[in-house]
N, C-alpha and C positions, 0 to 999 in steps of 0.2 A: 563556466558552468552553463548548462543548457536545461531547459524544461522540455521534456518530450513525452510521448506516450509509447506504450509497447504493444505491438500486435504481431503475432507469429503467423506462419502459413497455415496453422490449424485453427486460426480465429481466436485464439486466447488474447485477452486484452487486459492491460493494466492502465488506468486513467492518467496517472502522472508518474514520470520517472525523471528524477534530477540526475543529471550526468555530470561528471568531471573528467575531462579529457576522454570523452567517449565512453567512460565506464559508469554504470549505475551507482549512485550514492544513496538514494532513498526511492522506495516504491510506495505509492499511495493509490489506493483504490477508494472511490467515493460512492456512498449509498445514501439514500434519502432517510431510511430509518434502520432500526436494528434488523439485520438479516444474517443468515448463516455465512460463514467465511466464504469469500469468493474463490472458486476453484482456479481461475486464471492467476490470482494473486499468490495462492498456494504454490502453483507451478513455477512462477517466476522466482519466488523465495527459494525454492529448491535449486533453480539454476544459478541464483546469485546468493548463496547462504550468508555471506558477510555483510550483505546490504540490509539496512533496516527497512522493515516493510510495515505498512499501516493500512488498515481499513477504517476509514472515518465515516461518520454518519451525520446528517444535517439535523435530524429530529431524534435520533436514537439516544438511549441512556445507558447502554451496556458498555462496560469497560473491562477488558481482560487481555491476557496474552496467551496465545496458542502454544502447544508443546514445541512447535518449529520456530517460535520467536516472533511471530506476527502480532502486532499490537492492534487491538480493536478498541475504539473509543469514540465518543462524540467529537465533533470537529473543533469545539472550543478548547478541549483538553489537548488535542493535537497541536492547535495554534499556540497554546501556551508553552509548548516545548521548543518553539523556534526562537532562535536569538539573532 
């Protein structure tokens, strides 16, 4: 497994991408507080629909899942899912 970031030629970026054998396993976008869903993360989720995608926040309180399956939550909630 590797920890990487994603940036394409159009400048879209995702902060963290966990890969296994070069294929994305988890997409994670980090924000300081509650913000609207990141467009680059939404784009990456469309490119890799089977890959779990998270937008986490350090100080935010919102927690929900978008229709496309992206989970938005505070960082402590996300960390609680890791095993």
